[in-house]
TIROMI-76358 format. One record per residue: residue in one letter; x, y, z of N, C-alpha, C in turn. Coordinates in pm, whole numbers, padded with zeros to 5 digits, always signed. Atoms other than C-alpha are relative to their C-alpha. Layout:
! residues N
aXYZXYZXYZ...
//
This chain:
! residues 449
m+00027+00135+00048-00024-00695-01917-00122-00058+00072e+00112+00053-00077-00261-00790-01637-00130+00068-00040e+00121-00073+00039-00504-00519-01743-00054-00051-00133i+00043+00053+00130-00511-00653-02102-00065-00137+00017l+00056+00133-00023-00571-01008-01979-00137+00011+00066n+00129-00018-00065-00852-00886-01754-00106+00046-00098q+00095-00048+00101-01013-00701-02044-00043-00113-00093n+00034+00114+00088-00993-01010-02268-00091-00098+00072r+00081+00095-00076-01132-01233-01995-00141+00053+00020d+00133-00060-00019-01417-00991-01923-00080-00003-00129g+00069+00003+00128-01498-00971-02293-00052-00139-00034i+00042+00138+00028-01507-01350-02332-00113-00040+00094k+00105+00033-00097-01713-01385-02016-00132+00065-00038r+00121-00072+00040-01959-01125-02143-00066-00070-00120v+00054+00071+00117-01999-01309-02478-00062-00132+00043s+00055+00128-00049-02050-01641-02293-00136+00020+00063a+00128-00027-00065-02326-01490-02082-00108+00035-00103q+00096-00037+00105-02491-01343-02393-00046-00124-00079l+00036+00122+00072-02480-01680-02572-00093-00089+00083f+00087+00080-00087-02636-01855-02271-00140+00061+00004s+00131-00067+00003-02915-01594-02266-00069-00024-00134l+00057+00026+00133-02961-01644-02643-00057-00141-00008m+00051+00136-00003-02998-02019-02588-00134-00007+00073q+00125+00001-00075-03267-01957-02328-00114+00061-00082l+00101-00066+00082-03454-01719-02559-00042-00087-00117f+00030+00082+00118-03428-01949-02861-00082-00123+00038n+00078+00114-00046-03554-02247-02663-00143+00039+00033c+00135-00049-00031-03846-02040-02543-00083+00015-00128l+00070-00018+00127-03938-01947-02901-00039-00134-00062m+00029+00130+00060-03915-02308-03018-00113-00072+00075i+00104+00068-00078-04128-02446-02733-00136+00067-00024m+00127-00069+00025-04391-02177-02783-00051-00026-00141f+00041+00028+00139-04391-02238-03159-00064-00140-00010i+00051+00137+00010-04440-02614-03122-00135-00013+00071t+00125+00015-00076-04707-02590-02852-00114+00082-00060m+00105-00082+00060-04898-02308-03025-00053-00064-00130v+00042+00067+00123-04902-02491-03361-00082-00124+00035t+00073+00120-00043-05011-02807-03181-00140+00036+00049a+00130-00042-00052-05290-02624-02997-00091+00047-00113h+00079-00045+00113-05402-02462-03321-00056-00117-00079a+00045+00118+00075-05421-02801-03495-00111-00072+00075m+00103+00066-00080-05619-02952-03208-00131+00079-00002h+00119-00083+00007-05858-02660-03208-00069-00014-00137g+00056+00019+00134-05903-02711-03584-00077-00131-00010f+00072+00127-00002-05993-03076-03533-00136+00014+00067i+00125-00016-00076-06255-02973-03280-00102+00080-00080l+00092-00083+00078-06406-02701-03501-00057-00077-00119e+00046+00076+00117-06431-02942-03796-00080-00124+00040g+00077+00115-00046-06603-03202-03579+00077-00128-00006n-00084+00119+00007-06313-03444-03596+00068-00030+00132a-00061+00022-00132-06243-03450-03221+00013-00148+00030f-00007+00143-00026-06322-03825-03214+00123-00060-00068d-00118+00049+00070-06057-03890-03477+00129+00038+00075l-00117-00049-00074-05810-03679-03273+00024-00084+00125i-00014+00078-00123-05885-03866-02952+00045-00141-00033t-00039+00135+00040-05851-04194-03136+00148-00006-00035k-00141-00003+00039-05512-04094-03277+00091+00019+00121c-00087-00034-00113-05377-03956-02948-00022-00089+00121h+00030+00089-00112-05537-04214-02715-00016+00076+00131a+00016-00078-00124-05617-03938-02467-00098+00113-00024t+00088-00116+00007-05867-03667-02389+00086+00124+00019i-00093-00112+00000-05690-03336-02459-00076+00132+00005v+00049-00138-00003-05771-02978-02362+00108+00084-00067y-00106-00057+00085-05580-02798-02636+00062+00127+00055w-00054-00130-00043-05548-02452-02477+00094-00009+00121k-00086+00014-00118-05372-02591-02167+00146-00029-00038i-00136+00042+00038-05071-02717-02365+00099+00117+00001p-00097-00112-00005-04899-02375-02430+00013+00060+00139v-00005-00058-00135-04994-02254-02080+00090-00083+00090i-00082+00089-00084-04844-02557-01907+00147+00007-00044a-00138-00007+00050-04536-02542-02133+00067+00131+00043g-00056-00129-00042-04488-02172-02053+00037-00001+00147i-00029+00006-00145-04513-02236-01677+00123-00087+00027l-00114+00089-00020-04268-02525-01698+00131+00066-00046y-00124-00062+00048-04018-02325-01904+00045+00113+00092i-00036-00104-00098-04032-02032-01660+00064-00064+00123s-00059+00073-00113-03964-02285-01382+00142-00044-00032l-00135+00043+00041-03667-02418-01579+00098+00118+00002l-00087-00119-00002-03524-02065-01625+00034+00041+00142s-00026-00034-00141-03563-02003-01252+00104-00093+00060l-00099+00094-00051-03371-02320-01174+00138+00028-00059l-00129-00029+00064-03098-02226-01424+00068+00122+00062s-00057-00124-00058-03052-01888-01252+00057-00021+00139i-00050+00027-00136-02973-02051-00916+00146-00045-00008e-00141+00038-00005-02600-02071-00837+00021-00096+00117c-00024+00101-00103-02489-02378-00643+00140+00016+00059n-00128-00015-00068-02211-02368-00385+00065-00133+00036n-00057+00129-00035-02165-02740-00328-00066-00110-00084h+00045+00116+00077-02227-03086-00469-00147-00034+00027i+00137+00037-00036-02553-03149-00280-00099+00093-00068e+00091-00097+00061-02718-02830-00403-00011-00024-00151l+00000+00019+00145-02616-02905-00761-00079-00125-00040i+00070+00124+00037-02751-03263-00763-00151+00016+00017v+00144-00025-00019-03089-03149-00620-00053+00087-00114k+00040-00089+00110-03107-02870-00877-00007-00077-00132l-00004+00077+00126-03013-03112-01158-00124-00089-00015w+00118+00087+00008-03294-03356-01076-00128+00081-00022l+00116-00086+00023-03546-03073-01060-00005+00046-00146e-00006-00043+00140-03429-02947-01402-00038-00114-00093i+00035+00116+00083-03458-03299-01545-00150-00025+00004a+00145+00022-00013-03813-03332-01410-00077+00104-00082v+00067-00105+00077-03915-02996-01563+00018-00025-00149s-00027+00028+00142-03748-03091-01895-00086-00115-00050a+00087+00112+00040-03943-03418-01900-00142+00048-00023g+00133-00057+00020-04266-03221-01858-00009+00079-00129l-00001-00075+00127-04170-02990-02146+00005-00095-00119f-00008+00101+00107-04079-03293-02357-00138-00061-00026y+00135+00055+00014-04425-03433-02292-00092+00101-00069c+00086-00102+00058-04595-03102-02377+00027+00022-00148t-00034-00021+00141-04411-03079-02709-00019-00127-00083g+00031+00122+00076-04531-03425-02811+00121-00081-00037l-00122+00081+00018-04195-03599-02772+00082+00045-00120s-00068-00047+00122-04051-03377-03044+00117+00094+00030y-00102-00102-00025-03812-03147-02861+00073-00031+00130t-00082+00032-00119-03526-03236-02621+00120+00094+00014v-00117-00090-00005-03292-02941-02673+00012+00067+00136m-00013-00055-00135-03371-02825-02317+00115-00066+00075v-00111+00072-00064-03114-03089-02217+00132+00076-00021l-00122-00077+00026-02845-02870-02379+00012+00118+00096l-00002-00110-00099-02946-02581-02152+00049-00050+00135i-00041+00057-00129-02907-02804-01846+00148-00035-00004l-00142+00035+00015-02571-02930-01979+00088+00124+00009a-00076-00126-00006-02447-02571-02029+00005+00053+00143d+00005-00045-00138-02559-02488-01675+00095-00080+00087i-00092+00084-00078-02362-02784-01535+00144+00041-00025v-00139-00030+00037-02044-02694-01722+00045+00133+00060r-00043-00132-00047-02046-02331-01609+00009+00007+00152n-00011+00000-00147-02076-02424-01236+00143-00024+00042r-00138+00010-00049-01755-02393-01035+00013-00117+00099i-00022+00118-00082-01729-02749-00906+00104-00086-00067d-00104+00087+00051-01479-03027-00954-00044-00069-00129w+00034+00058+00130-01462-03164-01308-00037-00149+00009s+00035+00141-00015-01483-03523-01186-00149-00017+00028k+00144+00003-00026-01834-03450-01053-00078+00049-00122k+00067-00049+00121-01923-03257-01367-00017-00113-00102i+00007+00110+00096-01843-03560-01581-00110-00098+00040l+00105+00090-00049-02070-03774-01361-00138+00054-00035y+00129-00062+00032-02356-03527-01410-00027-00003-00151i+00016+00001+00146-02296-03509-01785-00042-00139-00049v+00039+00137+00036-02316-03890-01811-00145-00026+00038l+00138+00018-00044-02638-03887-01608-00097+00071-00094l+00087-00077+00089-02786-03616-01832-00009-00065-00138s+00001+00071+00129-02686-03812-02143-00095-00119+00004c+00092+00113-00015-02875-04113-02013-00145+00047-00003v+00135-00057+00001-03181-03895-01953-00040+00036-00142d+00030-00037+00138-03156-03764-02310-00032-00123-00084l+00029+00124+00073-03144-04121-02445-00138-00054+00034v+00132+00047-00042-03452-04210-02242-00110+00081-00068l+00102-00086+00061-03644-03910-02376-00010-00025-00150n+00001+00018+00145-03543-03961-02737-00038-00143-00039g+00035+00138+00030-03605-04338-02712-00147-00030+00020n+00145+00015-00018-03977-04280-02648-00035-00101+00110v+00028+00090-00112-03954-04478-02323-00125+00043+00074l+00116-00051-00074-04220-04249-02170-00132-00040-00065s+00126+00033+00069-04474-04350-02435-00061-00129+00051g+00054+00123-00054-04510-04687-02266-00073+00020+00131y+00062-00026-00130-04622-04524-01941-00101+00113-00005a+00095-00111+00012-04826-04229-02069-00046+00010-00145n+00052-00021+00136-05027-04118-02370+00032+00142-00044p-00037-00136+00036-04834-03817-02491-00070+00046-00127v+00059-00061+00119-04974-03579-02748+00106+00003-00107s-00103+00010+00103-04769-03675-03054-00019+00110-00103v+00004-00108+00099-04685-03383-03282-00028-00057-00139n+00020+00059+00133-04674-03611-03587-00147-00035-00024q+00142+00032+00013-05032-03719-03518-00087+00126-00005i+00082-00122-00007-05169-03375-03430+00013+00080-00129w-00021-00086+00115-05012-03203-03729-00053-00061-00131t+00068+00053+00119-05197-03433-03971-00120+00085-00036y+00109-00094+00030-05463-03163-03946+00038+00085-00120y-00046-00086+00109-05249-02957-04187+00026-00083-00126r-00038+00066+00124-05182-03036-04549+00141-00055+00013p-00133+00060-00012-04874-03254-04594+00113+00100-00025d-00107-00096+00029-04672-02969-04745+00020+00098+00115v-00010-00094-00114-04754-02735-04454+00063-00070+00119a-00059+00076-00111-04678-03003-04196+00148-00023-00022s-00142+00020+00031-04351-03070-04376+00081+00127+00027v-00069-00128-00027-04259-02700-04357+00020+00019+00150f-00011-00013-00146-04335-02698-03984+00107-00093+00055s-00102+00095-00046-04123-03010-03929+00140+00046-00039g-00130-00052+00044-03842-02862-04135+00044+00119+00084a-00033-00116-00085-03860-02541-03931+00052-00046+00135i-00046+00051-00129-03825-02744-03612+00142-00054-00012n-00135+00055+00020-03520-02926-03752+00104+00111-00014i-00094-00112+00019-03358-02599-03860+00026+00070+00133m-00018-00065-00129-03422-02439-03521+00081-00088+00095f-00078+00092-00082-03283-02750-03354+00149+00014-00032l-00140-00014+00041-02960-02718-03557+00059+00135+00045i-00047-00132-00045-02935-02345-03477+00029-00003+00149d-00019+00007-00145-02977-02420-03109+00126-00079+00035v-00121+00078-00023-02707-02686-03123+00125+00083-00033f-00114-00085+00037-02477-02441-03303+00029+00104+00110i-00019-00098-00108-02534-02178-03033+00063-00067+00122f-00057+00074-00114-02460-02442-02768+00149-00025-00022i-00142+00024+00029-02132-02537-02940+00081+00128+00012l-00069-00128-00009-02036-02172-02972+00017+00043+00146y-00007-00034-00142-02118-02121-02605+00111-00080+00069m-00103+00085-00060-01894-02414-02507+00140+00047-00039v-00130-00051+00045-01610-02273-02717+00041+00122+00081f-00033-00122-00077-01628-01936-02542+00020-00032+00148l-00019+00040-00139-01660-02109-02206+00141-00056+00021i-00137+00053-00006-01337-02298-02277+00102+00114-00010l-00090-00116+00012-01173-01972-02390+00005+00079+00129e+00005-00072-00127-01287-01809-02069+00087-00068+00105q-00080+00073-00096-01129-02083-01861+00149+00008-00035m-00140-00015+00042-00809-02067-02067+00052+00139+00033s-00039-00137-00033-00801-01690-02022+00023+00015+00149e-00017-00006-00146-00846-01735-01648+00132-00065+00041k-00127+00066-00031-00556-01981-01638+00118+00086-00043e-00108-00088+00047-00344-01742-01844+00018+00119+00094r-00008-00113-00093-00431-01459-01609+00069-00043+00130i-00062+00050-00122-00335-01671-01308+00150-00022-00022a-00143+00020+00031-00008-01767-01479+00074+00133-00007a-00062-00133+00008+00062-01400-01555+00018+00060+00139l-00010-00050-00137-00013-01308-01194+00113-00071+00074y-00108+00075-00065+00222-01585-01080+00136+00051-00047r-00127-00054+00050+00496-01452-01308+00029+00136+00060e-00020-00133-00059+00442-01098-01185+00036-00010+00147l-00032+00019-00141+00447-01226-00829+00143-00046+00018s-00140+00046-00006+00775-01404-00895+00096+00116-00023i-00085-00117+00026+00921-01086-01043-00001+00094+00120a+00011-00088-00116+00789-00885-00750+00081-00054+00118n-00078+00060-00109+00943-01133-00505+00149+00018-00024h-00141-00020+00032+01273-01107-00689+00041+00145+00028k-00030-00141-00026+01258-00728-00678+00000+00030+00150l+00005-00020-00145+01160-00743-00312+00127-00052+00066a-00124+00054-00054+01460-00964-00241+00116+00096-00025e-00106-00098+00031+01686-00714-00419-00014+00124+00086a+00022-00118-00084+01522-00427-00231+00043-00027+00144n-00041+00035-00136+01578-00611+00098+00152+00000+00012k-00146+00001-00002+01941-00663+00006+00055+00142+00000q-00044-00140+00003+01980-00295-00083-00027+00069+00134l+00034-00060-00130+01803-00202+00240+00099-00042+00106e-00100+00046-00097+02042-00418+00439+00132+00075-00019e-00125-00074+00026+02339-00254+00266-00012+00145+00045y+00020-00139-00041+02188+00089+00323+00000+00012+00153t+00000-00001-00146+02128+00001+00689+00141-00007+00054e-00139+00009-00043+02489-00101+00723+00072+00133-00019e-00061-00131+00024+02593+00229+00567-00046+00102+00104l+00051-00092-00102+02364+00418+00805+00065-00025+00135v-00064+00032-00128+02508+00231+01102+00143+00052+00002s-00138-00048+00008+02859+00308+00982+00006+00152+00009a+00003-00146-00005+02768+00673+00925-00031+00049+00141a+00035-00039-00137+02607+00690+01269+00120-00017+00093e-00120+00020-00082+02921+00543+01424+00103+00110-00026t-00094-00108+00033+03131+00797+01235-00042+00132+00063r+00050-00124-00061+02909+01084+01349+00022-00001+00151e-00018+00009-00144+02927+00957+01705+00147+00019+00038r-00144-00020-00028+03307+00936+01689+00038+00147-00016n-00030-00142+00021+03322+01288+01546-00054+00086+00113r+00058-00077-00109+03087+01414+01812+00082-00016+00128f-00081+00024-00119+03294+01249+02082+00133+00076-00010a-00124-00075+00020+03612+01396+01933-00022+00149+00019q+00031-00142-00016+03442+01734+01922-00012+00037+00147e+00017-00028-00142+03344+01712+02288+00135+00001+00072i-00133+00004-00062+03695+01611+02390+00081+00123-00039h-00073-00118+00046+03838+01889+02176-00048+00125+00074d+00053-00120-00065+03605+02146+02328+00041+00008+00147t-00028-00003-00145+03662+02044+02691+00151+00008+00027l-00145+00001-00024+04032+01955+02688+00068+00121-00062g-00063-00114+00067+04121+02225+02437-00014+00129+00079h+00022-00123-00078+03962+02498+02643+00080-00002+00129a-00071+00007-00129+04107+02374+02973+00150+00013-00020l-00145-00003+00021+04458+02318+02835+00047+00136-00047t-00037-00135+00045+04460+02655+02659+00009+00095+00119g-00004-00085-00120+04372+02826+02988+00118-00031+00088i-00114+00039-00084+04636+02626+03173+00131+00050-00058v-00125-00043+00065+04911+02697+02920+00019+00151+00011t-00010-00145-00008+04830+03068+02908+00028+00045+00144g-00023-00035-00140+04816+03085+03290+00141-00031+00044i-00138+00036-00037+05149+02903+03329+00099+00099-00060e-00088-00101+00061+05311+03144+03084+00001+00128+00082a+00007-00121-00084+05185+03430+03298+00073-00023+00132c-00068+00030-00126+05316+03257+03612+00152+00007-00015i-00145-00004+00023+05661+03219+03460+00051+00144+00003m-00043-00140+00003+05676+03595+03401-00015+00067+00136l+00027-00064-00129+05535+03679+03747+00076-00063+00115m-00057+00077-00111+05730+03422+03949+00103+00079+00079d-00108-00072-00069+06027+03642+04029-00044+00134+00054i+00035-00137-00041+05858+03979+04054-00122+00005+00090a+00122-00004-00084+05528+03887+04224-00036-00142+00041p+00028+00139-00043+05533+03553+04408-00144-00021+00048d+00138+00016-00050+05199+03613+04577-00101-00006-00116a+00089+00001+00117+05028+03693+04246+00014-00132-00076t-00022+00127+00068+05186+03380+04102-00078-00113+00067k+00076+00102-00072+05033+03169+04379-00150+00008-00033e+00141-00018+00033+04691+03316+04308-00031-00050-00142q+00017+00045+00138+04739+03250+03939+00001-00152-00008l-00008+00146+00000+04838+02889+04009-00126-00063+00057k+00126+00051-00055+04527+02841+04222-00110+00004-00105a+00100-00010+00107+04313+02965+03935+00024-00106-00107i-00033+00103+00098+04500+02731+03698-00043-00136+00050e+00041+00128-00060+04439+02441+03938-00151-00021-00015e+00146+00010+00009+04067+02517+03940-00045-00029-00144v+00032+00025+00140+04057+02531+03559+00034-00145-00037a-00040+00138+00031+04244+02198+03539-00101-00100+00057r+00098+00091-00061+04004+02034+03783-00134+00003-00077q+00124-00011+00078+03706+02169+03589+00014-00071-00134g-00023+00069+00126+03863+02038+03270-00011-00151+00016i+00012+00144-00026+03896+01692+03423-00145-00040+00017t+00143+00028-00020+03533+01708+03532-00075+00000-00132d+00066-00007+00131+03425+01814+03184+00033-00120-00086v-00039+00117+00079+03622+01530+03024-00076-00123+00047r+00075+00113-00053+03462+01279+03256-00147+00007-00043q+00140-00016+00038+03122+01424+03184-00020-00024-00150s+00008+00021+00144+03190+01421+02809+00001-00148-00033v-00005+00144+00022+03282+01056+02825-00129-00065+00046k+00121+00060-00056+02976+00985+03036-00124+00033-00083a+00124-00040+00069+02709+01182+02851+00021+00101-00110l-00032-00096+00105+02886+01414+02606-00075+00132+00020r+00065-00128-00034+02734+01713+02784+00083+00070+00105p-00083-00072-00098+02926+01985+02970-00056-00013+00141d+00042+00016-00140+02922+01938+03346-00070+00126+00049a+00059-00127-00047+02840+02307+03394-00148+00007-00036l+00140-00003+00041+02514+02265+03199-00084-00104+00076e+00073+00097-00081+02424+01963+03411-00038+00061+00134r+00023-00056-00134+02449+02168+03729-00059+00140-00001l+00040-00141+00004+02372+02524+03616-00090+00027-00120k+00072-00049+00117+02141+02713+03385+00101+00050-00102l-00092-00034+00108+02291+02811+03050+00074+00130+00027e-00066-00130-00019+02359+03175+03132+00097-00004+00117d-00092+00014-00114+02511+03085+03470+00124-00078-00040a-00115+00078+00047+02731+02826+03299+00092+00086-00085l-00084-00090+00082+02849+03089+03047+00077+00098+00088l-00068-00094-00090+02928+03337+03324+00111-00069+00077k-00101+00075-00076+03118+03067+03515+00124-00025-00086i-00116+00028+00085+03334+02969+03217+00076+00129-00034i-00065-00130+00027+03402+03339+03141+00084+00043+00120d-00073-00040-00121+03502+03407+03501+00124-00086+00020e-00117+00088-00017+03731+03104+03520+00108+00033-00101t-00099-00032+00103+03896+03198+03192+00073+00130+00033m-00066-00127-00034+03960+03557+03303+00094-00017+00117r-00084+00019-00117+04101+03441+03636+00125-00079-00032s-00115+00085+00028+04327+03177+03487+00095+00060-00102t-00084-00054+00108+04455+03375+03188+00033+00147+00016g-00024-00142-00018+04431+03734+03297-00053+00087-00112i+00054-00079+00111+04253+03844+02978-00135+00059+00041t+00128-00066-00028+03940+04061+02966-00106-00054-00095i+00112+00049+00081+03610+03916+02847-00123+00083+00034n+00120-00082-00017+03313+04150+02800-00121-00081-00048y+00117+00082+00031+02981+03962+02811-00125+00086+00004n+00124-00079+00007+02653+04123+02700-00110-00086-00063c+00113+00081+00048+02329+03917+02670-00129+00079+00022t+00120-00083-00009+02009+04108+02593-00130-00082-00010t+00120+00084+00011+01768+03813+02576+00006-00113+00101s+00006+00112-00093+01654+03528+02798+00053-00126-00067l-00051+00128+00050+01831+03196+02761-00071-00117+00066l+00079+00106-00062+01558+03000+02935-00084-00073-00106n+00091+00079+00085+01331+02731+02782+00061-00041-00134l-00066+00051+00120+01589+02622+02526+00015-00151+00011s-00020+00145-00002+01631+02260+02425+00143-00032+00039q-00134+00040-00042+01933+02062+02541+00099+00017-00112d-00092-00016+00113+02084+02060+02191+00034+00147-00023e-00024-00144+00019+02043+02438+02166+00093+00053+00108e-00089-00044-00108+02203+02493+02506+00142-00049-00022d-00134+00055+00026+02494+02262+02420+00071+00078-00110a-00061-00071+00113+02552+02442+02089+00047+00140+00042i-00037-00136-00043+02552+02791+02246+00121-00004+00092y-00111+00011-00095+02782+02684+02528+00130-00033-00072r-00122+00042+00069+03029+02511+02295+00051+00107-00095i-00044-00108+00090+03035+02804+02047+00076+00105+00079v-00070-00099-00084+03126+03047+02324+00132-00057+00049q-00121+00062-00054+03377+02804+02476+00109-00011-00106e-00098+00019+00106+03547+02722+02144+00053+00133-00052s-00044-00131+00049+03555+03086+02030+00100+00064+00095v-00093-00055-00099+03719+03198+02354+00134-00073-00005t-00123+00080+00005+03969+02912+02334+00083+00037-00122n-00073-00035+00122+04061+02996+01971+00059+00141+00008a-00049-00139-00013+04094+03368+02053+00127+00004+00083i-00119+00000-00086+04344+03289+02325+00113-00078-00064r-00105+00089+00050+04531+03002+02159+00059+00051-00131h-00048-00037+00133+04554+03124+01799+00011+00151-00019g+00001-00144+00024+04472+03493+01813+00085+00080+00096k-00079-00070-00101+04682+03580+02122-00073+00125+00048a+00080-00116-00038+04397+03813+02221+00005+00019+00150d+00013-00028-00143+04369+03985+02556-00133+00067+00033v+00135-00054-00020+04021+04133+02506-00096-00077-00094i+00100+00074+00078+03717+03930+02392-00137+00057+00033d+00137-00052-00018+03366+04072+02340-00100-00108-00043i+00103+00101+00028+03071+03830+02358-00137+00067+00008g+00134-00059+00003+02723+03948+02254-00103-00103-00043i+00110+00092+00033+02400+03746+02253-00130+00080-00002e+00125-00073+00013+02070+03889+02128-00100-00080-00083r+00106+00064+00079+01740+03792+01972-00048+00097-00107e+00045-00083+00111+01629+03918+01632-00078-00087-00100d+00085+00068+00099+01337+03796+01415+00002-00152+00017g+00006+00142-00024+01314+03456+01577+00135-00069-00003l-00134+00057+00002+01690+03404+01566+00076+00041+00125l-00093-00032-00107+01933+03382+01853+00135+00025-00066k-00124-00038+00067+02242+03567+01734+00113+00012+00103i-00118+00000-00087+02583+03517+01891+00115+00063-00078k-00116-00066+00065+02872+03749+01806+00115+00004+00099i-00119+00005-00085+03221+03692+01948+00116+00061-00079k-00109-00073+00070+03501+03934+01855+00117+00018+00097d-00119-00019-00085+03859+03949+01986+00093+00100-00068n-00098-00096+00052+04147+04191+01940+00133-00066-00032g-00121+00075+00027+04393+03921+01845+00063+00037-00134i-00079-00028+00119+04628+03901+01549-00081-00023-00128g+00081+00027+00119+04357+03775+01313+00076-00084-00101c-00067+00075+00107+04443+03610+00983-00059+00045-00134g+00046-00042+00131+04426+03699+00615-00091-00102-00066k+00081+00107+00057+04287+03364+00505-00033-00101+00109v+00045+00089-00108+04081+03149+00741-00004-00143-00049y+00008+00143+00027+04137+02775+00735-00089-00064+00107k+00096+00060-00094+03849+02585+00889+00065-00119+00068g-00059+00109-00077+04008+02377+01162-00104-00083+00071f+00087+00091-00072+03863+02126+01403-00111+00075+00073g+00099-00075-00076+03690+02388+01618-00109+00060-00086l+00099-00061+00090+03521+02580+01335-00085-00106-00069h+00074+00108+00067+03425+02254+01165-00112-00052+00090h+00102+00054-00091+03243+02129+01473-00105+00105+00037m+00101-00106-00016+03076+02466+01529-00101-00006-00114q+00086+00008+00118+02942+02439+01176-00093-00121+00008e+00082+00120-00011+02819+02084+01238-00112+00017+00103r+00101-00021-00104+02641+02178+01560-00113+00091-00052l+00100-00095+00050+02466+02472+01392-00082-00060-00113s+00075+00063+00110+02371+02268+01085-00110-00090+00053l+00102+00087-00059+02187+02020+01305-00118+00080+00052l+00107-00087-00051+01986+02313+01444-00053+00093-00107k+00041-00086+00111+01930+02470+01097+00055+00141+00015g-00059-00131-00021+02158+02754+01201+00110+00031-00101t-00106-00042+00093+02435+02944+01020+00121+00050+00078l-00125-00046-00060+02796+03036+01092+00080+00079-00103s-00090-00078+00086+03016+03307+00947+00115+00052+00087y-00117-00046-00076+03361+03435+01048+00084+00091-00089d-00083-00098+00071+03608+03708+00955+00128+00022+00082g-00127-00018-00070+03978+03739+01040+00076+00123-00041s-00070-00120+00049+04055+04078+00890+00035+00096+00114d-00023-00090-00113+04031+04275+01220-00019-00080+00127g+00015+00099-00106+04111+04042+01504-00069-00122-00061f+00078+00111+00054+03873+03750+01465-00143+00013+00051t+00141-00016-00034+03494+03767+01455-00078-00124-00043i+00088+00113+00029+03243+03482+01472-00144+00045+00017d+00144-00029-00006+02873+03532+01393-00076-00130-00019a+00082+00122+00006+02632+03246+01465-00146+00036+00019s+00145-00022-00011+02255+03240+01419-00069-00135+00015i+00074+00124-00025+02021+02975+01556-00149+00033+00003p+00145-00023-00008+01644+02965+01483-00056-00060+00129i+00052+00041-00130+01475+02950+01824-00147+00037+00009r+00140-00031-00028+01104+02926+01916-00017+00008+00152w+00012-00017-00144+01077+03076+02262-00145-00021+00045g+00133+00012-00057+00779+02991+02485-00043+00129+00067n+00053-00119-00066+00557+03241+02661+00074+00029+00129s-00068-00020-00127+00737+03184+02987+00130+00073-00017a-00125-00067+00027+01061+03295+02833-00021+00144-00030e+00026-00139+00034+00908+03609+02691-00039+00080+00124e+00040-00072-00120+00751+03698+03025+00119+00027+00089k-00119-00020-00081+01082+03648+03207+00085+00110-00059e-00083-00101+00066+01258+03860+02946-00058+00138+00025d+00063-00130-00021+01004+04138+02976+00017+00045+00143
//
């Protein structure tokens, strides 16, 4: 819509400019016609020896060839003034008086027969971008000037070259044709002026319509913006709620990983103590000491989870040392066998990557003991094609159909955040395969080598 309005406005503005240029050209032709015919008639009087009669009729000594030259210079001056754009009231009033003075000179040169230059000045006033109250004042002033010129007031103070007197050189029929031509050209010029004013009004109406359309579009845009802001607020609330939910899930996952692992080790160790209590009291004491250590570590992990949701072992140890520590504690407290084999460096990993690896191993071991009743667990970590691959297999009872519980669900979530994958199989014991895309630094490769 705005584009159509702009095209219409540009088209009207272009026609207005063309009409104003046509007025300037037509006035030039009329002034040159009048002054050239006048000069020709005066030259004829001189050639026929009737210069005395001419001087007597005009009451002045006249140099005929100067009339078109002076008129041409004055009209060029008028066009130059019309081309000047005014930015304020003072500039416009100075320009207006200069244009009136030049128009008076042209009126004199044309023998008081042509005042249509006033229409050019009027068109120039109307097209200026100033307040209409000042425009009306200028139009009234220009109308008064036009009345003065057409009322032959100047003839009382000067001896103008009268066209009616000069053109008596021609036969009456020829002079009549010339006068009729001037009247026709005058009417054409007035018609062009009226047409110009019509298009100027259309241009202003188009501008107002464009502004109104822009205002409507702005109102619609503001309404849409308000709706978008409302939707954004709702979406923000949803994001906050989702973030709170994710945080609760993460916290639940951390508690599950820490407490679940510790409690599983404690329960399994106590079961072993019950069986050993009567037959091996000393071994039972050692087992209870290991259980105590696991319980204390579990309490520490819970506190750390609440504090920063990061395993305490990873706060104090490097990742591989933390894995070895949890494996050793689990074997001591439960009596099961855990085979650990890592063929790649675990240095220069991000905190999220370290947390994920640690929790996958911890949760897998816990599930193998709690659900699988395993007594042998194999843990393998290797690097292949930019992936860190973790494989954990136990010799437990397995399961025909795997139901993704809390532990597997959170493993999947951790890996998804790292763009990793998780797969599992319960047909022969239980096997977990995890892959994490890792970009190792040079330092890690050098240490590995």
